[in-house]
C-alpha positions in Angstrom: 22.8 -34.6 14.3 20.6 -33.3 11.5 22.0 -33.0 8.0 22.1 -29.2 8.4 24.1 -29.5 11.6 26.3 -32.2 10.1 27.5 -30.3 7.1 27.9 -27.1 9.1 30.0 -29.0 11.6 32.1 -30.5 8.8 32.8 -27.0 7.3 33.8 -25.7 10.7 36.1 -28.7 11.2 37.7 -28.1 7.8 38.5 -24.5 8.7 39.8 -25.5 12.1 42.1 -28.1 10.5 43.4 -25.5 8.1 44.1 -23.1 10.9 45.7 -25.6 13.4 46.8 -28.6 11.4 47.7 -27.1 8.0 50.9 -29.2 7.5 49.2 -32.4 8.7 46.2 -32.5 6.4 46.4 -35.8 4.5 49.8 -36.7 6.0 48.8 -40.2 7.0 48.0 -41.0 3.3 50.6 -38.8 1.7 48.3 -36.4 -0.1 47.2 -33.0 1.2 43.5 -33.5 0.3 40.7 -32.7 2.6 37.2 -33.8 1.4 34.0 -32.5 2.9 31.0 -34.6 1.9 27.6 -32.8 2.1 24.1 -33.5 0.9 23.7 -32.5 -2.8 20.4 -30.7 -2.1 22.2 -28.4 0.4 24.8 -27.1 -2.1 23.7 -23.5 -2.2 23.7 -23.2 1.6 27.0 -25.2 1.9 28.8 -22.9 -0.6 27.5 -19.8 1.0 28.6 -20.9 4.5 32.0 -22.2 3.2 32.8 -18.8 1.6 31.9 -17.0 4.8 34.1 -19.3 6.8 37.0 -19.1 4.4 36.8 -15.4 4.6 37.6 -15.7 8.3 41.0 -17.4 7.7 42.7 -14.0 7.4 45.9 -12.9 5.7 48.0 -15.8 6.9 46.3 -18.0 4.2 45.9 -17.3 0.5 42.7 -19.1 -0.4 41.8 -19.8 -4.1 38.6 -21.1 -5.4 38.4 -23.5 -8.4 34.9 -23.7 -9.8 34.7 -27.2 -11.4 31.5 -26.2 -13.4 33.4 -23.3 -14.9 36.4 -25.6 -15.8 34.3 -28.3 -17.4 32.3 -25.7 -19.3 35.6 -24.2 -20.7 36.7 -27.7 -21.9 33.3 -28.4 -23.6 33.4 -24.9 -25.1 36.9 -25.4 -26.4 35.8 -28.7 -28.1 32.5 -27.4 -29.2 29.2 -28.5 -27.7 28.1 -30.1 -31.0 31.3 -32.1 -31.2 30.9 -33.4 -27.7 27.3 -34.3 -28.2 28.0 -36.1 -31.5 30.9 -38.0 -29.9 28.8 -39.2 -27.0 25.9 -40.1 -29.2 27.8 -41.8 -32.0 31.1 -43.1 -30.5 33.7 -44.5 -32.9 34.4 -48.2 -32.4 36.9 -48.8 -29.6 36.5 -45.3 -28.2 35.1 -44.4 -24.8 34.0 -40.7 -25.1 32.8 -40.5 -21.5 36.2 -41.6 -20.2 38.0 -39.4 -22.6 35.9 -36.4 -21.7 36.3 -37.2 -18.0 40.1 -37.4 -18.5 40.1 -33.9 -20.1 38.0 -32.5 -17.3 40.2 -34.0 -14.6 43.4 -32.7 -16.3 41.9 -29.2 -16.7 40.9 -29.1 -13.0 44.4 -30.4 -12.0 46.0 -27.7 -14.2 43.8 -25.0 -12.5 44.8 -26.2 -9.1 48.5 -26.1 -10.0 48.1 -22.6 -11.4 46.4 -21.5 -8.2 49.2 -22.9 -6.0 51.9 -21.4 -8.2 50.2 -18.0 -8.2 50.4 -17.6 -4.4 52.3 -14.4 -3.6 51.9 -14.2 0.2 50.5 -16.5 2.8 50.0 -20.2 2.9 48.2 -21.6 -0.1 44.8 -23.3 0.2 42.8 -24.3 -2.8 39.2 -25.4 -2.7 37.1 -27.1 -5.4 33.4 -26.4 -5.6 30.5 -27.5 -7.8 31.9 -30.9 -8.4 28.6 -32.3 -9.6 29.6 -30.9 -13.0 31.9 -33.9 -13.3 29.2 -36.5 -13.3 28.8 -38.9 -15.2 32.2 -38.5 -17.1 34.4 -38.1 -14.1 34.5 -38.2 -10.3 36.3 -36.4 -7.5 38.6 -39.4 -7.1 39.6 -39.1 -10.8 40.5 -35.4 -10.2 42.5 -36.3 -7.1 44.3 -39.1 -8.9 45.1 -36.8 -11.8 46.4 -34.1 -9.5 48.5 -36.6 -7.6 49.9 -38.2 -10.7 50.9 -34.9 -12.2 51.9 -33.0 -9.1 52.4 -35.5 -6.3 54.5 -34.2 -3.4 55.0 -30.9 -5.1 51.7 -29.6 -3.8 52.5 -26.8 -1.4 49.3 -26.7 0.5 46.0 -28.5 1.1 43.3 -28.9 -1.5 39.8 -28.9 0.0 37.3 -30.8 -2.1 33.6 -30.0 -1.4 31.9 -33.2 -2.5 28.1 -33.4 -3.0 27.2 -36.8 -1.8 26.6 -39.1 1.1 29.2 -40.6 3.5 28.6 -44.3 3.3 31.4 -45.5 5.5 34.3 -43.7 7.3 36.3 -43.4 4.0 33.7 -44.2 1.4 31.3 -41.7 -0.1 28.6 -41.9 -2.7 29.3 -39.0 -5.2 26.0 -37.3 -6.1 24.3 -40.4 -4.7 25.4 -42.4 -7.8 29.0 -43.5 -7.6 30.7 -45.0 -4.5 34.3 -44.1 -4.1 37.0 -45.0 -1.6 38.9 -41.9 -0.3 42.3 -43.6 0.0 44.4 -40.5 -0.2 43.8 -37.5 2.0 41.3 -36.9 4.9 37.6 -37.0 4.7 34.9 -35.3 6.8 
């Protein structure tokens, strides 16, 4: 299968799982996460195709998009770009500004997901995350999933689809933006 066929197949499988196995997504691991790993250089095409496929789910599902780039930009804007740059360049002794910034980003994304799930008025909630490359190098998809699980856990009412730019290395291991290998130990992965 070519990369193009592979990511398209994964997107179609994700939509099919939402339609037919909604309650079972991530059940084996206890977390309703569904990760779709795709080549980073195909992001534009992947997002375009995903949005088209999501539109076909119909009124039974209420689908909400969380743009991770937008969330991380909001956090940086709230802190001030100059403050963030200064903190990263001239860290105080004992501090880890990358980790602290990554934690803020992961918390902000988890908050947006919770808001999206709580705002559902009709239909079954589905939240999807896009443009996750914005997390690198301060955070990763796993950090977002862990933060969401730690703060919401079993209270999540529906699946969270995570579109991860990277490479599937092993059946449950992916390389986020080709830089950071992570084990997907909660949820399902395509």
